[in-house]
C-alpha positions in Angstrom: 73.2 27.1 -104.4 73.9 29.8 -107.0 76.8 31.5 -108.1 76.8 34.1 -105.5 77.2 37.2 -107.9 76.8 40.6 -107.4 75.9 42.1 -111.2 75.0 45.1 -112.6 74.1 46.3 -116.2 75.8 49.8 -116.2 79.1 50.8 -115.0 79.5 52.5 -111.7 79.5 56.4 -111.5 79.7 56.4 -107.6 82.6 55.2 -105.3 80.5 54.9 -102.1 76.9 53.2 -103.4 78.2 51.1 -106.7 81.7 50.7 -107.4 82.8 46.8 -106.1 85.2 45.9 -103.4 88.2 43.4 -104.0 91.0 42.9 -101.1 93.3 40.5 -99.7 93.9 42.1 -96.5 96.2 44.7 -96.9 95.7 45.9 -100.5 92.1 46.9 -101.5 90.4 48.0 -104.6 87.3 49.6 -106.1 86.4 48.6 -109.8 84.0 51.2 -111.7 83.8 49.3 -114.8 83.9 52.3 -117.1 84.1 51.7 -120.9 85.9 54.6 -122.2 87.6 55.2 -119.0 88.2 52.4 -116.3 88.8 53.6 -112.8 90.4 51.6 -110.0 90.7 53.2 -106.9 93.0 51.3 -104.7 94.4 51.4 -100.9 97.2 50.0 -98.9 95.9 49.7 -95.2 99.2 51.0 -93.3 99.0 54.4 -95.6 98.0 56.8 -92.5 98.9 60.3 -91.5 99.4 61.4 -88.1 101.3 59.4 -85.4 105.1 59.8 -84.4 106.5 62.5 -86.8 103.4 64.0 -87.4 103.7 67.9 -87.9 101.1 68.4 -85.6 102.8 66.7 -82.9 101.7 63.3 -81.3 100.8 62.6 -77.8 99.2 59.2 -78.0 96.0 60.7 -76.4 98.1 60.9 -73.0 97.5 64.0 -71.0 100.3 66.8 -72.2 100.1 68.0 -68.5 99.8 66.6 -65.0 96.3 66.4 -63.8 96.8 65.0 -60.3 93.3 65.5 -59.0 91.2 65.3 -62.4 89.9 61.6 -62.0 89.1 62.0 -58.0 87.4 65.3 -58.6 85.1 64.3 -61.2 84.3 60.9 -58.7 83.7 63.3 -56.0 81.0 65.2 -58.1 79.5 62.1 -59.0 79.3 60.7 -55.4 77.8 64.0 -54.4 75.5 64.7 -57.3 75.0 61.7 -59.1 75.5 63.1 -62.6 78.1 65.2 -64.9 77.2 66.8 -68.2 79.2 65.1 -70.9 80.8 68.7 -71.8 81.8 69.6 -68.2 83.4 65.8 -68.1 85.2 66.5 -71.3 86.6 69.8 -70.0 88.2 68.1 -67.1 89.1 64.9 -68.3 89.7 65.6 -72.2 92.0 67.4 -74.6 92.3 67.9 -78.2 93.7 65.6 -80.8 97.0 66.0 -81.9 98.4 63.9 -84.5 95.7 61.2 -84.8 95.8 61.1 -88.5 93.7 59.6 -90.8 93.4 56.4 -93.0 94.6 57.7 -96.6 93.5 56.7 -100.1 96.8 55.3 -102.0 95.7 56.7 -105.5 93.7 55.6 -108.4 94.7 53.5 -111.7 93.1 54.8 -114.8 92.6 52.9 -118.1 92.0 55.1 -121.1 90.2 53.1 -123.4 88.8 53.3 -127.2 85.6 55.1 -127.5 82.6 53.2 -128.6 79.0 52.2 -128.3 79.1 49.3 -125.9 76.2 46.8 -126.0 75.3 43.9 -123.8 77.1 45.3 -121.0 77.6 43.4 -117.5 79.6 44.3 -114.5 80.0 41.5 -111.9 81.7 40.2 -108.5 81.8 36.7 -108.0 81.9 35.8 -104.4 83.0 32.4 -104.8 86.1 33.3 -106.9 86.5 36.7 -105.6 87.0 38.0 -108.9 85.6 41.4 -110.4 84.7 41.3 -113.9 83.3 43.4 -116.9 82.4 42.5 -120.3 80.6 44.4 -123.2 80.5 44.3 -127.1 81.7 47.3 -129.3 81.6 46.9 -132.9 81.1 43.2 -133.0 84.1 42.7 -130.6 83.7 41.4 -127.0 85.8 43.4 -124.4 86.5 41.6 -120.9 88.1 42.7 -118.2 88.9 40.6 -114.7 90.5 41.7 -111.5 91.4 40.2 -108.2 93.4 40.8 -105.0 95.6 37.6 -104.2 96.5 37.4 -100.6 99.1 34.4 -101.5 101.2 37.2 -103.7 100.1 40.5 -102.2 99.1 41.9 -105.6 95.8 43.3 -107.4 96.1 41.7 -110.8 93.8 42.8 -113.9 93.5 41.3 -117.0 92.3 43.2 -120.3 91.2 40.8 -123.2 89.1 40.6 -126.2 87.5 37.5 -128.5 89.2 39.1 -131.7 93.1 38.9 -132.0 95.0 42.6 -131.8 91.9 44.3 -130.3 93.4 45.1 -126.8 94.4 49.0 -126.8 94.7 51.2 -123.7 96.4 53.4 -121.9 97.4 53.1 -118.3 98.2 55.8 -115.8 97.9 56.6 -112.3 97.1 59.5 -109.9 97.2 60.3 -106.2 95.9 62.9 -104.1 99.3 63.1 -102.6 101.0 65.9 -103.7 104.3 64.7 -102.2 105.0 61.9 -105.0 106.6 61.5 -108.0 105.4 58.8 -111.1 108.1 57.4 -113.2 107.9 54.5 -115.8 110.5 52.0 -117.1 110.1 48.8 -119.0 106.6 48.6 -118.6 106.3 49.3 -114.9 105.0 52.5 -113.4 106.2 53.6 -110.1 104.6 55.8 -107.8 106.4 56.8 -104.7 106.5 59.6 -102.0 106.6 60.6 -98.5 103.2 61.8 -97.0 104.1 65.7 -96.1 102.2 65.1 -92.6 104.3 62.4 -91.0 107.3 61.5 -93.5 105.4 58.2 -94.2 107.3 56.6 -97.2 104.8 54.9 -99.5 105.6 53.2 -103.0 103.2 51.3 -105.5 104.6 49.6 -108.5 102.4 48.4 -111.7 103.7 46.2 -114.2 102.0 45.7 -117.8 102.5 42.9 -119.3 101.3 42.0 -123.2 100.5 39.0 -125.1 100.9 40.4 -128.8 100.9 43.9 -129.8 103.0 46.8 -128.5 103.8 48.1 -125.1 105.1 51.9 -124.9 106.7 53.7 -122.3 105.7 57.4 -121.5 106.9 59.9 -118.8 103.8 58.9 -116.8 101.9 56.2 -118.6 102.1 53.2 -120.1 100.1 52.8 -123.6 99.3 48.9 -125.1 98.1 48.8 -129.1 97.0 45.9 -131.0 97.5 43.1 -128.3 95.4 39.9 -127.7 95.7 40.5 -124.1 97.3 42.4 -121.2 98.0 42.0 -117.6 98.8 44.5 -115.2 100.1 43.4 -111.8 100.3 46.2 -108.9 101.5 45.8 -105.2 102.0 48.8 -102.5 103.6 49.2 -99.3 104.9 52.0 -96.9 107.4 52.1 -94.0 104.9 51.6 -91.2 105.5 48.8 -88.8 103.2 47.9 -86.0 105.9 48.4 -83.1 105.7 51.3 -80.3 106.9 53.6 -80.0 108.3 54.7 -83.2 105.7 52.6 -85.8 108.4 52.7 -88.6 109.9 49.8 -90.3 112.0 49.2 -93.7 111.8 51.0 -96.8 108.8 49.4 -98.9 110.6 49.6 -102.1 112.0 45.9 -101.9 109.3 44.2 -100.8 106.8 45.8 -103.3 109.7 45.3 -106.2 109.8 41.5 -105.1 106.1 41.1 -104.8 105.5 42.4 -108.8 108.5 40.7 -110.0 107.4 37.0 -108.4 103.8 37.6 -109.8 104.8 38.7 -113.2 107.2 35.4 -113.4 104.1 33.4 -112.0 101.7 34.8 -114.9 98.0 35.1 -115.1 96.7 31.8 -114.9 98.9 30.6 -111.9 98.4 33.8 -109.9 94.6 33.3 -110.3 94.7 29.9 -109.7 96.5 30.3 -106.4 94.2 33.2 -105.4 91.2 31.3 -106.2 92.4 28.2 -104.0 93.3 30.4 -101.1 89.9 32.2 -101.2 87.9 28.9 -101.3 89.7 27.4 -98.4 88.1 29.8 -96.6 84.5 31.0 -98.5 83.5 27.5 -99.3 83.4 26.1 -95.4 79.9 27.7 -95.1 76.8 27.4 -97.3 73.5 28.8 -96.8 70.3 27.7 -98.5 67.2 29.7 -97.5 65.0 28.1 -100.3 65.8 31.4 -102.4 65.6 31.6 -106.1 67.5 34.4 -107.9 65.3 36.6 -110.5 67.4 37.7 -113.5 67.4 41.0 -112.4 70.6 43.3 -111.6 71.6 43.3 -107.8 70.7 46.9 -107.6 67.3 46.2 -108.8 67.1 43.1 -106.6 67.8 45.5 -103.5 65.1 47.8 -104.8 62.3 45.1 -105.0 63.0 44.0 -101.7 60.0 43.8 -99.5 61.3 42.2 -96.3 58.7 39.4 -97.0 59.4 35.8 -97.5 59.6 35.7 -101.4 62.2 33.6 -103.2 63.8 36.8 -104.2 63.9 38.3 -100.9 65.5 35.1 -99.5 67.8 35.2 -102.6 69.1 38.9 -101.3 69.6 37.5 -97.6 71.5 34.6 -98.6 73.6 36.7 -101.0 74.0 39.3 -98.3 75.2 36.9 -95.7 77.8 35.3 -98.4 78.8 38.9 -99.1 79.7 39.8 -95.5 82.0 36.6 -95.3 83.5 37.5 -98.7 84.0 41.3 -97.1 85.8 39.9 -94.1 88.1 37.6 -95.9 89.0 40.5 -98.4 89.5 43.1 -95.4 91.3 41.2 -93.2 94.1 38.6 -93.4 97.3 37.7 -91.7 100.0 40.3 -92.2 98.0 43.4 -92.5 96.1 45.7 -89.8 92.7 44.5 -88.9 89.5 45.7 -90.7 88.7 49.3 -90.0 85.5 51.3 -90.3 85.5 51.0 -93.7 87.3 47.3 -94.1 90.4 48.6 -96.3 88.4 50.9 -98.8 88.6 54.4 -98.7 88.7 56.9 -101.4 89.6 60.1 -99.4 92.5 61.8 -97.6 89.8 63.2 -94.7 87.4 60.1 -94.3 84.6 60.0 -91.7 85.8 59.4 -88.1 89.1 59.0 -89.9 88.2 55.7 -91.0 89.8 54.9 -87.7 89.4 52.2 -85.1 86.4 52.7 -82.8 86.6 50.4 -80.2 83.6 51.4 -78.5 81.6 48.7 -80.6 82.9 49.1 -84.2 86.0 47.2 -84.5 84.5 44.6 -82.2 81.5 43.9 -84.5 83.9 43.4 -87.2 84.8 40.3 -85.8 81.6 39.0 -84.5 81.3 36.9 -87.6 84.9 35.4 -87.7 84.5 32.4 -85.7 80.9 31.4 -86.2 81.0 31.7 -89.8 84.2 29.8 -89.9 86.8 32.5 -90.5 88.8 32.0 -87.5 92.1 33.0 -89.2 90.6 36.4 -90.4 90.7 37.5 -86.7 94.6 37.0 -86.8 95.0 40.6 -87.4 92.6 41.6 -84.6 94.7 39.2 -82.2 97.8 40.9 -83.2 96.3 44.6 -83.1 95.0 43.9 -79.3 98.4 42.9 -78.4 100.2 45.8 -80.2 97.8 48.4 -77.9 99.0 46.9 -74.7 102.1 48.8 -74.3 101.1 52.1 -75.1 98.1 51.0 -72.9 99.9 50.5 -70.0 101.3 53.9 -70.2 98.1 55.7 -70.3 97.1 53.5 -67.8 100.0 54.8 -65.4 99.7 58.1 -66.2 96.1 58.9 -66.5 94.8 56.5 -63.8 98.0 55.8 -61.6 96.9 52.0 -62.4 98.7 48.6 -63.4 97.5 46.9 -66.6 96.3 48.5 -69.8 94.0 50.8 -71.2 92.3 52.2 -74.4 89.6 54.6 -74.7 86.9 55.4 -77.1 88.8 55.1 -80.5 92.4 54.4 -81.6 94.8 54.1 -84.8 97.7 52.2 -86.1 100.2 54.3 -83.9 98.8 53.3 -80.2 96.5 56.0 -79.5 95.0 54.8 -76.1 94.2 58.2 -74.5 91.5 60.6 -74.9 90.4 63.5 -77.4 87.5 66.0 -76.3 84.3 65.3 -78.3 82.1 65.3 -75.3 79.9 62.4 -75.9 82.5 59.8 -77.4 85.9 60.7 -75.7 86.0 58.4 -72.3 85.3 54.8 -72.5 88.2 53.2 -70.7 86.4 50.0 -70.9 87.3 49.2 -74.3 90.3 47.4 -73.2 88.0 44.9 -71.4 85.9 44.7 -74.5 88.3 43.9 -77.1 89.7 41.0 -75.3 86.2 39.4 -74.8 86.7 38.5 -78.4 90.2 36.6 -77.5 88.6 34.7 -75.1 85.5 33.6 -77.1 87.9 32.6 -79.9 89.3 30.3 -77.5 86.0 29.0 -76.2 85.3 28.4 -80.0 88.7 26.2 -80.5 89.7 25.2 -77.3 93.3 26.0 -78.1 95.3 26.0 -74.7 98.1 27.5 -76.7 96.4 30.4 -77.7 94.4 30.9 -74.6 98.1 30.9 -72.7 100.1 32.9 -75.1 97.5 35.4 -76.9 94.2 35.8 -75.0 95.2 35.5 -71.4 97.8 38.4 -71.0 95.7 40.7 -72.7 92.8 39.8 -70.4 94.7 39.6 -67.4 96.3 43.2 -68.0 92.7 44.5 -68.9 91.7 43.3 -65.3 94.5 44.6 -63.4 93.6 48.2 -64.6 90.1 47.4 -63.0 91.3 45.8 -59.8 92.9 49.2 -59.4 90.4 51.7 -60.6 87.1 50.5 -59.5 85.5 52.8 -57.1 83.3 51.9 -53.9 79.8 53.7 -54.5 78.6 55.3 -51.2 75.1 54.4 -52.2 75.4 50.9 -51.4 79.2 49.7 -51.0 79.2 48.2 -54.2 82.4 48.7 -56.9 81.4 50.6 -59.9 83.4 52.2 -63.0 83.7 55.9 -62.1 83.6 58.1 -64.2 81.2 56.0 -66.8 79.4 57.0 -69.8 76.5 55.0 -71.6 78.1 55.6 -75.3 77.0 58.8 -76.7 74.0 59.1 -74.8 72.8 60.9 -71.6 75.0 62.3 -68.8 78.4 60.7 -67.1 77.6 59.0 -63.7 78.9 56.3 -61.8 78.3 52.4 -62.6 76.3 53.0 -65.9 75.1 49.6 -66.7 77.2 49.1 -70.0 80.4 49.7 -67.9 79.5 47.2 -65.1 78.6 44.4 -67.6 81.6 44.9 -69.4 83.9 44.8 -66.2 81.5 41.7 -65.0 82.1 39.9 -68.3 86.2 40.4 -68.5 86.3 39.3 -64.8 84.2 36.3 -65.4 86.3 35.2 -68.5 89.7 36.0 -67.0 88.7 34.0 -63.5 87.9 31.0 -66.1 90.9 31.7 -68.0 93.2 31.3 -65.1 91.5 28.2 -63.6 91.7 26.7 -66.9 95.3 27.4 -67.3 95.8 26.6 -63.5 97.9 30.0 -63.2 97.9 33.0 -61.0 96.0 31.8 -58.3 96.3 34.7 -55.9 95.4 37.1 -58.8 92.4 34.8 -59.4 91.3 35.2 -55.6 91.4 39.1 -55.9 89.3 39.0 -59.2 86.6 36.7 -57.4 86.7 39.0 -54.6 86.3 42.0 -56.7 83.5 40.2 -59.0 81.5 39.2 -55.7 81.7 43.3 -54.8 81.2 44.6 -58.2 77.6 46.0 -59.2 76.6 43.7 -61.9 74.8 46.6 -63.9 71.4 44.7 -64.4 68.5 46.4 -62.9 65.0 46.2 -63.8 63.5 49.9 -63.7 59.9 51.2 -63.3 58.3 50.4 -66.6 60.0 47.0 -66.8 63.2 47.8 -68.9 66.6 47.0 -68.2 68.2 50.3 -67.1 70.8 52.3 -68.8 72.2 53.7 -65.9 72.2 52.7 -62.1 69.5 55.3 -61.2 66.3 54.9 -62.9 66.4 57.6 -65.4 65.1 55.7 -68.7 62.4 57.5 -70.9 60.0 55.4 -72.8 59.9 57.6 -75.8 63.7 57.8 -76.0 64.7 55.8 -79.4 68.5 56.7 -79.4 70.2 54.3 -81.8 72.9 52.8 -78.9 71.3 50.3 -76.5 74.6 49.8 -74.9 73.0 48.6 -71.5 72.3 45.3 -73.3 75.8 44.5 -73.6 75.1 41.5 -71.2 72.5 39.9 -74.0 75.1 40.4 -76.8 77.9 40.0 -77.0 77.9 39.2 -73.4 76.4 36.0 -71.8 75.4 37.7 -68.6 71.4 37.6 -69.6 69.7 35.0 -70.7 66.6 34.7 -72.8 63.5 33.8 -70.7 65.1 35.1 -67.6 63.5 38.3 -65.6 66.6 40.2 -67.3 65.7 38.9 -70.6 62.2 39.9 -70.6 63.4 43.2 -69.5 65.7 43.5 -72.4 62.5 43.0 -74.6 60.9 46.0 -73.1 63.9 48.0 -73.7 64.1 47.1 -77.1 60.6 47.6 -78.0 61.1 51.1 -76.5 63.9 52.0 -78.6 62.2 50.9 -81.7 63.3 49.3 -84.7 65.3 52.3 -86.4 68.7 53.5 -85.9 71.8 53.4 -88.4 73.4 50.8 -90.2 75.6 49.2 -87.3 72.8 49.6 -84.7 70.0 47.7 -86.8 72.7 45.0 -87.1 73.3 44.8 -83.2 69.5 44.5 -82.7 69.7 41.5 -85.1 72.0 39.9 -82.8 69.7 41.1 -79.6 66.8 39.3 -80.9 68.5 36.4 -82.1 69.7 35.8 -78.5 66.0 36.6 -76.9 64.9 33.7 -79.6 62.6 35.9 -81.6 63.5 35.2 -84.9 60.8 36.8 -86.4 62.0 40.4 -85.0 65.6 39.5 -85.7 64.3 39.2 -89.3 62.6 42.4 -89.1 65.8 43.9 -88.1 67.6 42.3 -91.0 64.9 43.4 -93.3 65.0 47.0 -91.9 68.6 47.0 -92.6 68.3 45.9 -96.1 65.7 48.4 -97.2 66.9 51.4 -95.4 70.7 51.1 -94.6 71.9 49.4 -97.5 73.7 50.9 -100.7 73.3 49.4 -104.3 76.7 47.6 -104.1 75.1 46.1 -100.6 77.6 48.1 -98.6 76.4 49.0 -95.1 75.4 52.8 -94.4 75.6 54.5 -90.9 75.6 56.9 -93.2 78.2 57.3 -94.8 79.7 53.7 -95.5 80.4 51.8 -92.4 81.3 47.9 -92.8 80.7 47.3 -89.2 76.8 46.7 -90.4 77.6 44.1 -92.9 79.6 42.2 -90.5 77.6 42.4 -87.3 74.3 41.5 -89.6 76.0 38.5 -90.8 77.0 37.4 -87.4 73.3 38.1 -86.4 72.1 35.8 -89.1 74.3 33.2 -87.9 72.8 33.6 -84.2 69.2 33.0 -85.7 70.6 29.3 -86.8 72.9 28.5 -84.0 73.9 29.6 -80.5 76.4 28.3 -78.4 77.4 31.1 -75.9 75.9 29.3 -72.5 77.9 26.3 -73.4 75.1 24.2 -75.2 74.6 24.2 -78.6 71.1 25.5 -79.7 70.3 24.5 -83.3 68.0 26.8 -85.2 67.0 29.0 -81.9 65.8 31.7 -83.4 64.7 30.6 -87.1 62.3 33.1 -88.6 58.8 32.0 -90.1 60.6 33.5 -93.4 62.9 31.1 -93.7 60.4 27.9 -93.4 62.8 25.4 -95.3 66.5 25.6 -96.0 69.9 24.4 -94.9 73.3 25.8 -93.5 76.6 23.9 -93.7 79.7 24.9 -91.7 78.8 27.0 -89.0 80.7 26.5 -85.6 79.8 26.4 -82.4 81.9 26.9 -79.1 83.9 23.7 -77.9 85.0 23.2 -81.4 82.1 21.9 -83.0 81.1 22.5 -86.8 77.5 22.3 -87.4 75.3 21.3 -90.3 71.5 21.6 -90.0 68.9 20.6 -92.7 65.2 22.1 -91.7 61.7 21.7 -93.2 58.6 23.7 -92.2 60.7 25.3 -89.3 61.8 22.1 -87.7 65.6 20.4 -88.0 65.4 17.4 -89.7 68.8 16.7 -89.6 71.6 18.0 -87.6 75.5 16.8 -88.0 77.8 17.7 -85.4 81.7 17.6 -86.3 83.9 17.4 -83.2 87.2 18.8 -83.4 88.5 17.7 -80.1 87.8 14.9 -77.7 85.4 16.0 -75.2 81.8 16.4 -74.2 79.1 18.1 -76.4 75.9 19.1 -75.2 73.0 20.1 -77.5 69.5 21.5 -77.2 67.8 18.8 -79.4 65.5 15.7 -79.4 65.9 12.5 -81.3 68.6 9.8 -81.5 72.1 10.6 -81.5 74.1 8.3 -84.1 77.8 8.1 -85.1 79.1 8.1 -88.5 78.3 4.1 -89.0 74.7 4.9 -88.0 75.1 3.6 -84.6 73.2 5.1 -81.9 75.4 6.6 -79.3 75.4 6.3 -75.2 73.7 9.8 -74.3 73.2 11.7 -71.1 69.8 13.7 -71.2 68.7 16.3 -69.1 65.4 18.2 -69.5 65.6 19.6 -73.2 69.6 18.8 -73.9 71.3 15.8 -74.7 75.0 15.2 -74.1 77.8 12.6 -75.0 81.5 12.0 -75.2 82.6 12.9 -78.4 85.9 11.7 -80.2 88.2 14.5 -82.2 87.4 14.1 -85.9 84.0 12.3 -85.7 80.8 13.4 -87.0 77.5 12.6 -85.1 74.0 13.1 -86.7 70.7 14.1 -84.8 67.7 13.4 -86.7 
């Protein structure tokens, strides 16, 4: 493999399309790489307006006045008339947002540099090292800058150097769009501190400048360095946010920020960089993808512009780079100790970002974590787990007050302050199935790891609470006596109805998962019986319509010329496991996808990669990857909705992994959807359920060698032919059925098929 670099021959002039991201989960920064003025826009993920203390008032999205008959009246209309316009449903069930808030940019660091005529310019981001660099020559002196965001140190670090002693000169200053701040400087440390006008959230950032040689001079609001051999700055930031319902406030950030900067300064640049790179490599280096690519010596923006969607070595180079970049972005935007990745990961340059840069839980947050387990980055999902657990307390209140139900619920979108209720955007306000969907990833994480402690302590309580809600709120459909979600809404499309397919498939998925989990843990036998009784009565949400499609609604209303970007009624295909390739429903899913077409926004195309991979059609999955790269990818390889949304990056990486390894039905399927464009290659380190790590080498579209490493003792089942040998090369006794082979594996042992 090559160095896995994004690189450019000019500075960035646009934040969204050109600047390069670094991050450590909590902190993020965008590097522009200017030669006269360097801009480094930075974020700290808890800096939000809204929530408790907001001047607008905050109600968690719960109804502010009683509506004792609202739900029953809507259900009566749906039982009688079969449908309701979204606007009418919103008028009856929604309310305007109050104090929801938005993710905030923290501010910008600026380096004012000596003017000159730069030559030999290069700006790059090394995915292997998680280091951004800028280099250029002025008057015979080579100037270099390096930046990284350290998770071990919780700091952003920059080093400014030159190949001539005494040639480093700059002025460091900071700015922020928040008027409620003050900036001070003492002993080479710039401090920016304030409290947001909207909610009083206290925020603080500190930047320490350390010089080698030369002079450092403090100004009132800036630090100037002259005649230095090199200089380093260390930045940390924080707020008084705490993820604790209902106040969501903790300690003043000053002491923690000060301690992080002090500790980093004592360590020194080289030690900080080494610790950062070791930490990053421990995650990033687990997986390596070789598609037989050859990287041409052109900048990444030109590599993207030249992409044809074909099978050239340059095309494959971009695809392999994009895969690695998605894993890099997940590491950079989701680490233990921070909130999960939001709609933009951790990067945002606005005080009023699109969709508040929030947590949409009608797919987007979930999609962010689709690659976490399969691409061997399970640790990055810890913030997701903690966030779901933190939603349960406010979600219980919403379930009780809005539905009169036990358990917990969250609707279409939420924030760091436990917003589990509703708003009034007619086509995107009602989605109580979200709690069930967000718990799916918890159970899937257990299926990958087999960790009973995790299942017992983290996944099962959240799943059980989500299931209790649906046991209390499912409605008996007078049309056929089945249990249905009512009211239900197929996301952002059509009318409200009872029993929309996506709603039913999500509840089916939840009940199936929680029943399995209860049986595995051998707990809650009575509850398990209730779940099974409801599951047997539940409308499964799978109907094949008049033109061979999977119906989006219980009534056959689908139109063949409808190309809406949402294909939510295929949830049971992916990320669910209700629809299998080759089944009648699987064939109907192909009809649905063909009718919807290959267009859509970035995240929609990413989902379609996964759909086609699950249908074992690698060439169509690759077509969707090509569509994403050609039409929904920016020069810095960020996904665009538009605007920038990171879920498309993560969804596409998950889809590429699904093309190479699948295991959702309990059988490890190697190269299930290998496209003809990837004729020869290899992948190392992908994960399969049952705690198995998979390496594959293939040639001319056929696996030559497969190695499986068992993380725990138990049966492994693989769809494959050939002899199974252990690490000593001895053949293993196996059980063969049709096209699968099974054997009893030992924890820590590797087995090879070839």
